[in-house]
C-alpha positions in Angstrom: 15.3 64.3 12.3 14.9 68.4 10.8 12.9 69.0 7.7 15.6 71.4 5.8 17.7 68.1 4.2 15.1 66.0 4.1 14.5 64.7 0.4 10.5 65.5 0.8 8.6 64.7 -2.4 7.2 67.9 -3.9 4.0 69.0 -2.1 2.5 70.4 -5.3 3.2 67.3 -7.9 0.1 66.0 -7.0 -2.1 68.4 -8.7 0.5 69.6 -11.1 1.4 66.0 -13.0 -2.2 64.9 -12.5 -3.7 68.6 -14.6 -5.8 69.0 -11.4 -5.1 72.3 -11.2 -5.7 75.8 -12.9 -3.7 76.8 -15.2 -4.8 80.2 -16.5 -5.8 78.9 -19.9 -8.1 76.7 -18.2 -9.8 79.3 -16.8 -13.4 80.6 -17.7 -15.1 83.8 -16.7 -19.0 84.7 -17.9 -19.5 86.3 -21.3 -15.9 85.7 -21.8 -14.0 86.7 -25.3 -11.2 85.6 -26.8 -8.4 87.7 -28.7 -5.9 86.6 -31.3 -3.3 88.7 -32.7 -2.5 89.6 -36.2 1.1 89.4 -36.7 3.8 91.2 -39.1 5.0 89.4 -42.1 7.9 92.0 -42.8 10.6 92.2 -40.6 10.5 95.9 -41.1 8.0 98.3 -43.0 6.2 101.3 -42.6 2.3 100.7 -41.9 0.4 102.9 -44.9 -3.1 101.5 -43.9 -5.0 99.0 -41.6 -8.4 97.9 -43.0 -10.3 96.2 -40.2 -13.9 96.6 -41.5 -14.4 93.0 -43.2 -13.2 91.4 -40.1 -15.7 93.1 -37.8 -18.8 91.7 -39.8 -17.7 88.0 -39.8 -19.6 85.3 -37.8 -19.1 85.5 -34.1 -16.5 88.8 -33.7 -17.5 91.0 -31.3 -14.6 93.6 -32.5 -11.7 94.2 -34.2 -9.0 96.8 -33.8 -5.6 98.2 -35.4 -2.7 100.0 -33.2 -4.0 103.4 -33.9 -6.8 102.5 -32.6 -4.9 102.1 -29.0 -2.0 104.5 -30.2 -3.8 107.6 -27.2 -4.2 104.5 -24.3 -1.5 101.9 -25.2 1.6 103.4 -23.6 4.9 102.0 -24.3 6.3 98.9 -23.2 8.6 99.0 -19.7 12.7 98.8 -20.3 13.5 98.8 -16.2 17.3 99.1 -16.9 19.0 102.1 -18.5 22.1 100.6 -18.1 23.7 103.8 -19.4 23.5 107.7 -19.8 23.4 108.0 -23.0 21.1 104.4 -23.5 19.0 105.2 -26.6 15.1 103.5 -25.1 12.9 103.7 -28.1 9.2 103.9 -27.5 7.7 100.5 -27.8 4.0 100.1 -28.7 2.0 96.9 -27.6 1.0 97.1 -31.2 2.6 98.6 -34.1 1.5 101.6 -35.3 3.0 103.3 -37.8 5.9 100.7 -38.2 6.5 96.9 -37.8 10.3 96.3 -36.6 10.3 92.7 -36.3 8.5 89.4 -38.3 5.2 88.5 -35.9 5.4 92.1 -34.2 1.3 92.3 -33.4 -0.4 95.1 -36.1 -4.1 93.9 -35.8 -6.5 92.0 -33.2 -10.0 90.3 -33.8 -12.0 89.7 -30.4 -14.8 86.9 -31.0 -16.5 84.3 -28.8 -14.4 81.9 -29.9 -10.6 81.7 -30.4 -11.0 80.1 -33.6 -13.2 82.4 -35.4 -11.3 85.2 -34.3 -8.4 83.1 -35.7 -10.1 82.7 -39.4 -11.2 86.6 -39.0 -7.7 87.8 -39.3 -8.0 86.9 -43.0 -10.0 89.5 -43.5 -7.9 92.3 -42.1 -6.1 94.2 -45.3 -2.5 95.8 -43.9 -0.7 97.7 -46.3 3.4 97.6 -45.8 5.8 99.8 -47.7 8.8 97.5 -47.1 11.9 99.0 -45.3 15.7 97.1 -45.3 16.2 94.2 -42.8 18.8 94.7 -40.4 20.0 91.7 -38.9 24.0 91.5 -38.8 25.2 93.1 -35.5 28.6 94.0 -37.6 26.6 95.5 -40.5 24.3 97.3 -38.2 27.2 99.6 -36.3 28.7 100.5 -39.6 27.6 104.9 -41.2 25.6 103.4 -44.4 23.4 100.8 -42.6 20.0 101.0 -42.7 18.2 102.3 -39.1 16.1 100.1 -37.1 15.6 103.6 -34.9 15.8 107.0 -35.9 18.3 107.5 -33.2 20.3 104.8 -34.7 21.3 101.4 -34.2 23.9 101.4 -30.8 21.4 101.0 -27.8 24.3 101.4 -25.4 28.2 100.8 -24.8 29.6 100.2 -21.6 33.1 99.9 -20.3 34.3 98.3 -17.4 37.9 98.4 -16.4 39.8 97.5 -13.5 43.7 97.2 -13.5 46.3 98.2 -15.9 45.4 96.0 -19.0 48.1 97.6 -21.3 50.7 96.5 -18.2 49.1 92.6 -18.4 49.3 92.5 -22.1 52.7 94.2 -22.4 55.2 91.4 -23.2 53.1 88.7 -22.3 54.6 85.2 -22.9 51.0 83.7 -23.8 48.4 85.6 -25.3 45.1 84.0 -26.7 42.8 85.9 -29.2 39.5 84.1 -29.9 35.9 84.7 -30.7 32.9 83.2 -29.9 29.1 83.1 -30.8 26.2 82.9 -28.2 23.6 82.0 -30.8 20.1 82.6 -30.4 17.6 80.8 -28.5 14.2 80.6 -28.1 12.6 80.0 -24.5 10.5 76.9 -25.2 8.4 76.6 -21.1 6.0 74.0 -21.3 2.9 76.0 -20.9 3.0 78.8 -23.2 2.0 82.3 -22.2 -1.8 82.9 -21.6 -3.5 86.5 -20.3 -7.3 86.6 -19.0 -8.1 90.2 -17.9 -11.9 91.0 -16.4 -13.2 94.2 -14.8 -16.4 95.2 -12.5 -16.2 98.1 -13.8 -13.3 100.3 -11.9 -11.2 97.8 -11.0 -9.7 95.2 -13.2 -8.1 91.6 -12.7 -5.2 90.0 -14.7 -4.7 86.2 -14.8 -1.1 85.9 -16.4 1.0 83.0 -17.0 4.0 84.9 -15.4 6.8 85.0 -13.6 6.5 88.2 -12.3 2.8 89.2 -10.9 4.3 92.1 -8.6 6.0 93.8 -11.0 3.5 93.5 -13.8 0.8 95.0 -11.7 3.1 97.9 -10.9 4.4 98.2 -14.6 0.6 97.9 -16.0 0.1 101.1 -13.6 2.8 102.8 -15.4 1.6 101.7 -18.9 -1.9 102.3 -19.3 -2.6 105.2 -16.4 -5.0 102.3 -14.7 -4.6 103.6 -10.8 -2.4 100.0 -9.5 -5.1 99.8 -6.5 -7.1 98.9 -9.2 -5.7 96.6 -10.7 -5.3 93.3 -9.2 -2.7 90.4 -11.2 -3.0 86.5 -9.9 -0.2 84.2 -11.4 -2.1 80.5 -11.2 0.5 78.0 -11.1 2.8 78.5 -13.9 4.5 75.8 -16.1 7.9 76.6 -16.4 9.2 80.2 -17.4 13.1 80.2 -17.5 13.4 83.9 -17.9 11.0 83.6 -20.4 8.3 85.0 -18.5 9.7 87.4 -16.7 8.6 90.0 -19.0 5.7 92.8 -19.3 4.4 91.6 -22.4 2.3 93.2 -25.7 -0.5 91.0 -24.9 -0.9 91.6 -21.3 -1.3 95.3 -21.9 -3.5 94.7 -25.0 -6.2 92.2 -22.9 -5.8 94.5 -20.1 -6.7 97.7 -22.7 -9.5 95.5 -24.5 -11.4 93.6 -21.3 -11.4 98.1 -20.2 -13.0 99.4 -23.7 -15.2 96.2 -23.7 -16.3 95.7 -20.3 -16.3 92.1 -20.7 -13.4 89.0 -20.2 -10.8 88.9 -22.7 -9.3 86.1 -22.9 -5.5 85.0 -25.3 -3.1 82.6 -25.3 -0.5 81.8 -27.5 -0.1 79.0 -30.4 3.2 77.7 -30.0 4.9 78.9 -33.3 3.0 82.3 -32.6 5.6 81.7 -29.1 8.6 80.9 -31.1 7.8 84.5 -33.1 7.1 86.8 -30.2 8.7 85.2 -26.9 11.3 87.2 -25.9 14.6 85.7 -27.2 18.1 84.3 -25.2 21.6 84.9 -25.8 22.7 86.4 -29.5 26.4 87.6 -28.4 29.2 87.9 -30.3 32.5 87.7 -27.9 36.0 88.9 -28.7 38.4 87.7 -25.5 41.6 88.6 -25.3 43.4 86.8 -22.5 48.0 87.5 -21.9 49.7 85.1 -19.0 53.1 83.9 -18.0 54.4 81.2 -19.5 53.2 78.7 -16.5 50.1 79.6 -17.1 48.8 82.5 -14.7 46.9 84.9 -15.8 48.2 88.4 -16.4 45.0 89.9 -18.2 41.7 89.2 -19.7 39.7 91.6 -21.9 36.4 91.2 -23.2 34.4 92.7 -26.1 30.9 91.9 -26.7 28.4 92.7 -29.8 24.9 92.1 -27.8 21.6 91.6 -30.0 19.2 93.6 -28.9 16.3 92.8 -31.3 14.3 95.3 -32.3 13.2 97.2 -28.6 14.6 97.1 -24.9 12.1 95.3 -23.3 11.9 94.8 -19.5 15.7 94.1 -18.6 17.3 93.8 -22.1 19.8 95.9 -21.7 21.4 94.6 -18.5 21.3 91.0 -19.4 25.0 91.0 -20.7 26.3 93.6 -18.3 24.7 90.5 -15.8 27.8 89.4 -17.2 30.5 91.6 -16.7 31.8 90.4 -12.9 31.4 86.7 -14.3 33.6 86.6 -17.4 36.9 86.2 -14.6 35.1 83.6 -13.6 37.0 81.8 -10.4 40.5 83.0 -12.2 42.9 85.3 -10.1 44.3 87.8 -12.4 45.5 91.3 -12.4 44.0 93.5 -14.9 40.5 93.0 -16.4 38.4 94.7 -19.0 34.9 94.2 -20.2 33.2 96.7 -23.1 29.9 95.8 -24.2 27.6 97.2 -27.1 24.3 96.9 -27.0 22.7 96.8 -31.0 19.4 97.3 -32.2 18.1 94.6 -35.3 15.1 93.9 -37.0 14.4 90.3 -34.6 12.3 89.5 -32.0 13.9 91.8 -28.8 16.1 89.5 -26.3 15.9 89.6 -22.9 16.6 87.0 -19.8 16.8 83.3 -20.2 17.9 81.1 -17.8 21.4 82.5 -16.3 20.6 85.6 -18.2 24.6 86.8 -18.5 26.1 84.5 -16.9 26.1 81.6 -19.1 27.3 83.7 -21.4 30.2 84.6 -19.5 30.9 81.3 -18.1 31.3 80.0 -21.5 33.3 82.5 -22.4 36.0 82.2 -19.3 36.0 78.2 -19.5 36.3 77.8 -23.3 39.1 80.4 -23.1 41.0 78.5 -20.1 40.5 75.3 -22.2 42.8 77.1 -25.1 45.6 78.4 -22.4 45.7 74.7 -21.4 46.0 74.1 -25.1 48.5 76.4 -25.6 51.0 75.2 -22.6 50.7 72.0 -23.5 49.1 71.3 -19.9 45.9 69.5 -18.4 43.2 71.8 -18.7 42.6 71.4 -15.1 45.9 71.8 -14.2 45.8 75.2 -15.8 42.8 76.0 -13.3 44.3 75.0 -10.2 47.5 77.2 -11.1 45.0 80.2 -11.2 41.4 79.4 -9.4 40.7 81.4 -5.8 41.8 78.6 -3.3 39.3 77.6 -0.2 41.7 79.2 2.4 41.4 82.5 0.6 38.1 83.3 0.6 36.3 85.8 1.5 37.7 86.5 -2.0 37.2 90.2 -3.7 37.7 89.3 -7.7 39.5 91.5 -10.3 35.9 92.9 -11.4 35.0 94.0 -7.8 32.6 91.1 -6.4 33.4 89.4 -2.9 33.0 85.5 -3.1 32.2 84.7 0.9 32.4 81.1 0.3 33.7 78.2 -1.7 35.8 75.2 -2.2 36.6 74.5 -5.7 39.6 71.8 -5.1 36.9 69.6 -3.5 34.2 70.1 -6.0 36.8 69.1 -8.3 38.2 66.3 -6.7 34.9 64.6 -5.7 34.5 65.1 -9.8 37.4 63.7 -11.2 36.7 61.0 -9.2 33.0 60.4 -10.3 34.1 60.6 -13.8 37.2 58.7 -13.8 39.1 61.2 -15.4 42.8 59.6 -15.7 41.4 56.5 -16.9 38.8 58.6 -19.7 42.5 60.4 -20.6 44.3 56.9 -20.9 41.8 55.7 -23.3 41.6 59.3 -25.2 45.3 58.7 -25.5 45.1 54.9 -27.1 42.3 56.5 -29.3 44.7 58.9 -31.0 47.2 56.4 -31.4 45.1 54.2 -32.9 43.9 56.4 -35.3 40.3 55.6 -34.1 37.8 57.0 -36.0 35.8 57.9 -33.3 37.5 60.3 -31.2 37.2 60.8 -27.3 36.9 64.4 -26.2 36.7 65.2 -22.7 35.5 68.6 -21.3 35.8 70.3 -18.4 33.8 73.3 -16.8 34.8 74.6 -13.4 32.3 77.5 -12.5 30.7 79.8 -10.3 27.7 82.2 -10.6 26.4 85.2 -9.1 22.8 84.6 -8.1 20.1 86.0 -5.3 19.6 89.1 -7.3 20.1 91.1 -5.7 21.1 93.7 -2.8 19.1 96.9 -3.1 21.9 99.5 -3.2 23.7 96.8 -5.8 20.8 97.0 -8.3 21.0 100.8 -7.4 24.5 101.2 -8.5 23.9 99.6 -11.6 20.8 101.9 -12.3 18.1 99.1 -12.1 14.7 100.1 -11.7 13.7 98.0 -8.8 15.3 96.6 -5.5 16.2 92.9 -5.0 14.3 92.7 -1.1 11.7 90.2 -0.9 9.0 89.9 1.5 7.4 86.6 3.2 4.1 86.9 6.3 3.4 83.6 8.6 0.2 83.4 9.6 -0.9 81.2 12.7 -4.2 80.5 12.7 -6.0 79.5 15.6 -6.1 75.9 15.5 -2.8 75.9 15.1 -2.2 75.5 11.7 0.1 78.0 9.8 -0.2 79.3 6.4 3.2 81.0 4.3 2.7 84.0 2.0 5.7 84.4 -0.1 6.2 86.9 -2.4 8.4 85.4 -4.5 6.1 83.2 -6.9 6.8 79.6 -8.7 6.8 78.3 -12.2 8.0 75.0 -10.5 10.6 75.2 -8.6 8.8 73.8 -5.5 8.8 77.0 -3.2 5.3 75.1 -1.2 7.3 72.0 -0.1 11.0 74.0 0.6 9.0 77.1 2.3 7.2 74.5 4.3 10.0 72.3 5.5 12.4 76.1 6.3 8.5 77.1 8.0 8.7 73.4 10.2 12.3 73.6 11.4 11.3 77.3 12.2 8.8 77.2 14.3 8.1 73.5 15.3 5.1 72.7 13.2 4.5 69.5 11.3 5.3 69.6 7.9 1.9 68.7 7.2 0.3 71.7 8.9 1.9 74.5 6.3 0.4 75.9 3.4 2.0 78.3 1.2 0.3 81.3 -0.5 1.8 83.2 -3.3 1.4 84.4 -7.2 -1.8 86.7 -6.5 -1.6 90.5 -5.2 -4.6 90.3 -3.4 -2.9 87.8 -1.0 0.8 88.3 -1.4 0.6 92.0 -1.3 4.0 92.8 -1.5 6.9 91.1 -3.5 9.7 91.2 -5.8 9.0 87.5 -7.9 10.7 85.0 -9.2 14.3 85.0 -11.5 18.0 84.8 -11.0 18.1 82.1 -8.5 16.6 84.5 -5.7 13.7 82.4 -4.4 15.3 80.5 -1.8 18.3 82.8 -0.9 15.9 85.8 -0.6 12.4 85.1 -0.4 13.0 82.1 1.3 14.4 84.1 4.0 12.4 86.7 3.8 9.6 83.6 5.4 12.5 82.5 7.6 12.6 86.1 9.4 8.9 86.5 9.6 8.7 82.9 11.8 11.4 84.6 14.0 9.4 87.3 14.4 6.1 84.9 15.5 8.6 83.5 17.6 9.8 86.7 19.4 5.7 87.1 20.3 4.7 83.6 21.1 7.6 84.4 23.7 6.0 86.9 25.6 2.8 85.5 25.3 4.1 82.3 26.5 6.1 84.1 29.6 2.7 85.9 30.2 0.8 82.6 30.5 3.7 80.6 32.6 4.2 83.7 34.8 8.2 84.0 34.0 10.9 85.9 32.3 11.2 85.7 28.7 14.8 85.0 29.2 14.0 82.0 31.3 12.3 80.4 28.9 13.7 77.6 26.0 12.3 77.3 22.5 12.8 73.5 20.9 10.7 71.7 18.3 7.7 73.8 18.9 7.7 74.1 22.5 8.6 77.3 24.7 9.3 75.7 28.2 10.5 77.3 31.8 14.2 76.3 32.4 14.9 73.8 34.5 11.1 73.0 35.2 8.0 70.9 33.1 5.9 73.9 33.0 5.8 74.5 28.5 3.4 75.8 26.5 3.1 74.7 22.4 3.4 77.2 19.7 -0.1 76.1 18.6 -1.6 76.2 22.3 -0.2 79.7 22.2 -2.2 80.8 18.8 -5.3 79.5 20.4 -5.1 81.9 23.3 -3.9 84.9 21.0 -6.9 83.9 19.1 -9.1 83.9 22.0 -7.7 86.5 23.5 -8.8 86.1 27.2 -6.1 86.8 28.8 -3.1 88.7 26.9 -0.7 90.7 28.4 -0.7 94.6 28.2 0.8 95.3 24.5 0.7 91.8 23.1 -1.7 92.2 20.1 -4.2 89.2 19.5 -2.3 87.2 17.1 0.9 86.1 16.7 1.1 86.5 12.5 4.1 88.3 11.7 6.2 89.4 8.0 9.8 90.6 7.1 11.7 92.2 4.5 14.4 90.9 3.7 17.3 92.4 1.4 20.4 90.1 1.0 23.9 92.2 1.8 25.5 90.0 -1.0 24.4 88.1 -3.8 25.2 84.3 -3.2 28.1 82.0 -5.4 27.3 78.7 -5.9 29.9 76.9 -7.8 30.9 73.3 -9.4 33.1 70.9 -11.6 31.4 69.7 -14.5 33.0 66.9 -16.8 31.8 65.7 -19.6 33.3 62.9 -22.1 31.9 63.1 -25.9 32.7 60.5 -28.8 32.9 62.3 -32.1 33.0 60.4 -35.2 35.1 61.8 -37.5 33.7 60.6 -40.6 30.2 61.5 -39.8 30.7 64.3 -37.3 27.9 63.0 -34.7 29.0 63.9 -31.4 27.4 61.9 -28.7 28.1 62.1 -25.1 29.3 59.0 -23.3 29.4 60.6 -19.7 28.4 63.3 -17.6 29.3 64.4 -14.3 28.0 67.3 -12.0 29.2 68.3 -8.3 28.0 71.4 -7.3 28.4 73.6 -4.5 24.7 75.4 -3.4 25.8 76.1 -0.1 23.3 74.4 2.7 20.7 72.0 1.0 17.3 72.5 1.9 15.6 69.7 -0.2 18.1 67.4 -2.3 15.2 66.2 -4.4 14.3 69.7 -5.6 18.3 70.2 -6.3 18.6 67.1 -8.1 15.6 68.4 -10.8 17.2 71.8 -11.3 20.6 70.5 -11.7 19.2 68.2 -14.4 16.9 70.4 -15.6 19.6 72.7 -16.3 22.2 71.0 -17.5 19.5 69.6 -19.9 19.1 73.0 -21.0 23.5 73.8 -21.4 23.4 70.4 -23.5 20.7 72.1 -25.8 22.7 74.8 -27.0 25.7 73.2 -27.1 24.5 70.7 -29.6 20.7 71.7 -30.4 19.1 74.7 -30.4 19.2 77.8 -32.4 17.0 80.6 -33.9 17.5 81.5 -37.7 16.4 84.2 -39.3 16.8 84.4 -43.9 18.1 87.0 -45.2 14.6 89.1 -45.1 14.6 88.5 -41.5 11.8 85.8 -41.4 12.1 83.4 -38.7 12.6 79.9 -40.0 12.4 78.1 -36.7 8.7 78.5 -35.6 7.8 74.9 -34.8 9.7 72.1 -32.9 9.9 70.3 -36.2 12.4 73.2 -36.8 13.7 74.1 -33.4 15.3 71.2 -32.3 14.7 70.6 -28.7 16.3 67.6 -27.3 14.2 64.9 -25.6 15.1 62.2 -23.0 16.4 59.8 -25.5 19.0 62.1 -26.1 20.2 63.0 -23.2 22.6 61.1 -21.2 22.3 59.7 -17.3 23.9 62.7 -15.1 25.9 61.4 -12.3 25.2 64.1 -9.7 26.7 64.8 -6.2 27.4 67.7 -4.4 30.1 69.4 -1.8 28.4 71.9 0.6 29.9 75.5 1.6 27.5 76.8 3.5 26.7 81.2 2.6 27.6 83.9 4.8 25.0 85.9 3.4 22.2 84.7 4.8 21.3 82.5 8.3 20.6 79.4 5.9 23.9 79.4 4.2 21.6 78.3 1.5 23.4 79.2 -2.6 21.0 79.3 -5.2 20.8 76.6 -8.0 18.3 77.1 -10.6 21.1 78.3 -13.2 23.9 76.4 -12.2 23.4 73.3 -14.6 23.0 75.7 -17.5 25.4 78.1 -16.8 28.1 75.3 -16.4 27.1 72.5 -18.9 27.4 74.2 -22.3 31.3 74.7 -21.9 31.7 71.3 -20.9 30.7 69.9 -23.6 31.8 72.1 -26.6 34.9 71.9 -24.6 34.8 67.9 -25.4 34.2 67.8 -28.5 37.2 70.7 -29.1 39.6 68.3 -27.0 38.4 65.3 -29.2 39.1 67.1 -32.1 42.1 69.9 -31.3 44.8 67.2 -33.2 43.5 67.9 -36.0 43.8 71.7 -35.7 40.2 72.6 -34.5 40.0 74.8 -31.9 36.5 75.5 -31.8 33.1 75.1 -33.3 30.2 77.0 -33.6 27.3 76.3 -32.0 24.7 74.4 -31.9 27.8 71.8 -33.0 25.9 70.1 -35.6 27.1 66.6 -37.2 27.4 69.0 -40.5 29.4 71.4 -38.6 31.7 69.5 -36.8 32.2 67.5 -40.6 33.2 70.8 -42.4 35.0 72.2 -39.8 36.9 68.4 -40.4 37.0 68.9 -44.0 
């Protein structure tokens, strides 16, 4: 049996699950100091004075600094995605110097021999503030008389994309649906809090960080601080989760580097959970105004999308690009004649937003899937039927959508049929009708989400066209060791996805080397010198393919050496299961034998190096487009407002599967996060701009007890854009599940005249809607 497709338990888990590994906060260095940051208690204020002198004299304190102390060298945190020519990108100092613009922004710091002594010393710092008005509501922020977050105003950018004749699509349309949906602000909650440790040996620096992007971080640290890139080494050790929250160049990373440069000693910072809720970038936060025009039979004529997207106080690494990642996804899997997308980015005095699992695509999928249910209700037809009338049929692939993307493969019919069978769709609809007829106080709702997403970020030329500040390629290397073992080096830096196992499976099949004889190295810019890192479900479809391409180059080198040693033409050699064999004979050489022969170099043909090692860079020709159908049954108690998920079925198509166990885990985790947005999570600010949800007692995360058992299955239509046929899976569950859950709740309540419940759909919100 080949390795690809085998349900291998993860190699990584022996150390990750038992804690026998190195997280950043585990690391110690001789003479290490600890830094703690004093953070603004005000959402918006001028800083009129900072006095750190009293803190400097306290026990254990080595140094204390204000933002003014770093003003000349701290630079501005980068935004790599200027999405329009007139975009406003304000300076973003890692430590505030003259003005604070959100609660939690760093204004001073204490460096001490112990993190708790440093924290105690913060109380001795005196900061004088001149309060300024908070700006919290996006609509009010755009009013001419609104207080300004930045001198240039509160509008960061506007973008409009049109395709087809929208006016004609809506003119005399038999059906027009007009809705406004709120994507609430979310707070990413990775298992491992952020942590940074910086060291120096004089003119060179090493930074350990719980980051998803060691390679990008290294480049950006050089740009921001002026330290030459070749003098910076970034290491991401094992990282406990990210979901986009560690796809960032953070103030703390920059400041730890500058502190160790100034003090000449190792400096470490690790956030508390409440500090993280304040200062990890937030996700989502959109107001979506959608209009859909359709024929009397439900065929979609046109779709208009107008977004207000809350940027928060600053533009972080990809903040303005996140809502635009949804621009090509609001049309979903559906055919239509015209489409218009408009987005306005708005500055507020809140923590900046940025990429969070799915990054723009969950928001878009939510919008179109809610609208499809509204269209079905208007026509009084089954929600799945209205989708069938509009989706791209399997024989129509490849299909170029109204938004300009070319979906290479898919079969929405097969995924939906399988999901309906597993769900018992018709039986549940019958039970729903019976409960309605009986006036049962506990009503049954059935939610549908038929979705696709674009992932495998991304073809570099497409990113260039979108004015993104980097490419979408990935790098991989394969080292054949003299003893026949293999080291794989990947530029894709994992934070829990199972790269070590999956890359070992790919390499094992490609080279015919046992799975156990392969190790995977990652996350250290001195070892993996080149990469674009991990986000956007790109690791397998870009990073894994780079490794596969490097394996091909290893085989090409080995073939030349084998033909020399076996005294035959390279064309006379067959390769299978790690063995080069001369066709029609018993003469053969294993790839391990060839690796040793290359190492000894006793008899190499002319022009052949003393190594089989190879590397490759892969730049995809297109995104990949996983899809699926998620079905959710929810029981809603109309007397209490309590909504309980009774059953959940997900049938996903992620192309060729390398490891079914890893896929299953990604789907389970993704669904959990999508359900969390639908039912539990919301970042809440008060009227003064204070974040009220700073702890896990206030910001609700579901536990295993709050979630149902998931029934999952797959269909498989291979991608045509890469040789494995793989599509991404890291974000699929999150993208699909939120509309499935909310559609189910609204479906249960629709006979009561309810067509929306604002997320999270708490019992109180449902109860109030019913009354």
